[in-house]
N, C-alpha and C positions, 0 to 999 in steps of 0.2 A: 504494500500500500504506500503510495507516494503522498506527500503533503506539500501544500503551498506555504511559503514563508509567512504570509499573513495569517494563515490558520494556526501555525505553530506559535507565532507571536501573540495571538489572541489567547491561546491556551496558557501561556506564561502570565499574561496580564490578569486573567481570571483568578490565578492562584496567588499572585504576588500583590496585585492591587490594580483596580481599574484605571487609576490615574497615571500609571507607569507609562513613560515614553520609551518606545523601542527604537534605539538608534541604529541597530544592526541585527539582522537575522540571517544566518547562513548555515547550510548543512555542511557538516564535516565529512571528509572522505574516509576517515579512519573508522575501524570497528566492523566486526563481522556479525555480532549478535544483536546490534542495535542500529537504529537510525539516530544519529546524534546531531544536535543543533546547538550552535553558539548563539546566544542572545544577549546583546549588550543594551543595558538600560541607562538612561540619563541619571536617574535618581538613585539607583541601588547597585550600580555596577553590573558585572556580567554573570550569566548563568549558563549551565549546561542542561539541556533537555534531552533525555534518552528514551527512545521508544523501543520497547521489546519487540524484536522481529524474529529471531531464530527460535527462541523458547517463549512463546507468548502466553503460556498457560498461567493460571492463578498460582499454582504451586511453584513454578520456576521463578516467577516474578517475586513472590514472597520470599523465596530463598535468597535471591540476590539482594533484596532490600535488607533482610535480616543480617546477612553477612556484613554489609557496610555499617549497619548500626552497631554490630559487635566491635568492629574496628574503631568506631567513634567512641564507644564506651570505654575502650582501653587506651584512649588518648593517641591513637594513630593518626597521622596527618592526611587523612582522606577527605574528599570534599564533603561539606555539610549538606545533608539532604533537607530541602526546604518544603517539598511537596511530593506526595505519593498519590498517583491517580490511577485507579483501577478502571478497566473498561466495564460497561460502556461509557464512553466519553466522546468529546468532539473530535478526537484524533482516531477513534475506532480501535485503539490498542492500549494496553497498559503503558504508562510512562511515568517517569519521575523527574524532578528538577533538583539540581545541585548548584551550590555556589561554584563559580568558575575558579579553578586554580591555574594561574598562569604557568606556562611551561611548554617545553618542546618534547615531541615524541622521542623516546629513548633511542629508537633505531637511527633516526637522522642525527641526533645530537652526538651519540657515541662515535659514529663514523667520522665526525669532524674533530674529535678530541685529540689532544696530545697524549703521549704515553702516560704522563704524570696525571693528567685529568682523568684518563680512563681508569687508572689504578684507584684514584680517590673515589670515583663514581662506584666502582665495583665494591670497595670496602664499605661505603655507606649503604649500598644496595644489600650487601650481605647482612649487615647489622639490622637493617629494616626487616628483612625476612626472618631473622632470628627472633626479633621482638614480636612479629606476627605469630610465630610458632609458640610463643609463651601463652597465647590465648587457649585455654584448656576447654575441652568438651566433656560432657557428662558421659559420653559413650562414643564408640565408633559409629559413624553414620554416613550414608550416601547423600547427605544434604547438610546444609548449615542449620536447618530448623530443628534437627534432632528428631525427625519423624520417621526416617527410614533407617532404623538402628539395627545393628547386628551384634551378637553377644561378645565377639572377640575380634581382634585384628586378623587372626588366622581365618576365622569364619568369613570375614568380609573379603579377604583376598581369594579364598577358595571359591566363594560364590561368584566373585567377579571373573575368575579364571574359567569356571564352568560356562558362564554366560558368553564370554568372549570366544571360547572354543566353538560353541554352537553358532555364533554369528560368523565366524571365520569359515566354518564348514559351508555355510550358505553362500558366502561371498566367493569362496574358491579362489582366493588370491594366492595363498600359500599352498604348495603341493602337500597332499595328505601326510607324506612321510616327514616333511619338515615341520608341519603343524604338530605331529605327534611328539617330535623332539622338544619343541617349545613347551608343550603341555607337560611333558614329563619333568623337564628341567624346572619349570615354574612350580609345579606341585612339590618337588623335592625341597626347593627353597622356602616355600610356604610352611612346610612341616618343620623346618629348621628355625623359623622366626622366634625370637625371644618372647617370653611371656610378659615382660614388663614394659612393652611399648605402649605409650600413652596417646590417647586421641587429642590432637591439637588442630587449630585453625590452619587449613591447608588450602592455598590459593588454587593450585592445579593448572594455572595458565601463566606461569612466570617466564616471560621473555621480554625483550627490549620494547616491543610495541605497547606493553602494559606497564611501562614506567614513564614518569615525567622528569624532565631535567629543566632546572631553572638557573640561569646565570652560570652555566657550566657545571652545576652540581646536581647530584641525585636529589629529587624532591619527594616523590612518593610512588607507591604502587597503585594501580588503578584496575578497574574491571573485575568484579567479584561474582560473576555469574556461575563460575564453576567450583565455588568453595564447597569443601566437605570437611568433616572431622576425621582425619586420617593420621597416619604416621607422617610427620612433617617432612621427612626425607623424600617423600613422593615429589615434592616441589623441585628436587634436583634433576628429575628426568628431563624436563624442558630446558632447564638451565644448561645442562650438559649438551643437549641436542641443538639448541638454537642460540645460546650465548657463548659458552666456552668453546664449542667446536669452531666458531667463527673468530672468537677473540680469546685464544688460549691463555694469553697473558693476564686475563681478568680473573682466572680461576683462583690463583693464590691470594690476591687481595680480597676477593669475595669471601673465601673461606676464613681468612683472618678476621674480617668484619663479623662474619657469622659466629665464629668461635668466641669472639669477645663478649657475646651476649647469650650464648647457648652452648652447652656441652656437645662435643662431637662423639657419637657412639663408636665403640671399637669395631662394631660390625656394620658400620655405615655403608661401606662399599658393597657388601653382599646384599644388603637391603635395597640399595639403589639399583643394583643389577636386576633384582626381581621386579622392581617397579618399572624399570625400562622395558622388560619383556612384556608386562601386562599392558603398558601404554602403547607399545608398538602393535600389539595384538588388537587393541581398540581402534587404532588409527587405520589399519588396513581396510576393514569393511566400511569404516566411516568415509574414507576418501574414494573408495571403490564404488559404493552404492548410495549411502545416505546423502552425502554432499560430494558428488563426483569431482575429483580434481586430479588429472593424470600426473601433474608435476608433484603435488604433495604425496600422492601415492608412491611415486618412484622414490622420493626422499625416504619415506618410511620403509619401503622395501629394502633400501640400502642400509638403513639403520638396523633393521631386523637381521639382515645378512651379517652385519658386523657383530651384532649381539650373539648370533649363533656360532661365530668363529671361536675356536679354542683360544686364540690369542686374546680376544676380548674378554673371555671368561677368566683366563688366568691373570690378566692385568688388573681386573677389578677385584681380585681376591678370591 
């Protein structure tokens, strides 16, 4: 569903104040799960209006809002939510309005940074993720709301593996013999998981497009539609795939920043290896059928091939 600037501006005016003067209204090109609009007012500054498009149901919308509210409750520097608007409404979809935080997309900003700036960004980013992982959950859950709860981390991983094997059989991206190897290896690592892993706020979509940079420094993490209460080390899957793989020099300062605020488990490498296998399994049918993208599918096929190699397994512990 497309929207006209005037319609979006009027939606903001109705929630913020009828006398508000809209100086600028433009749709932003970033974002896969939302239609995002920048709206600058004369009287109250700028706002971000986000319309749910990829996951427009009540459940997913509530989950995203709840995740951001948890971040705000714990003093994290995420944008303040000033209005939450459920459908039906004049835009025809769920949307919410936030205060605008000035900043530049991390992908663009990091590419232009000096080596010293990049190191500082990575350290600050790592510490921010560690502080996010301090937000504890009551149980392991496939949402931020705590409604889709499983009795243990092993149960959640085993259930997820079973579901992913089924979806991969249907998608037929991996040959059956290779899929069987992935299943066996993941099942073995799930059985070996420590029993003392705790549920924490896990973003699950941490890569540079979901960061903001302001005046050359890390500002905040954004976009919380994929939050779950998992083992926080799950967040390192996308960090390794989409950040450290392209900027290997950022891994050490990121980990230094993370470790300054959060202990690093002795079995971290083994756990991350398991989570990589599960995430790559999820991506194959996702980009083959659900949201077809030949380029992204090829990327994940390459990552899965690397994961399956003996060299990758031995190097991760």
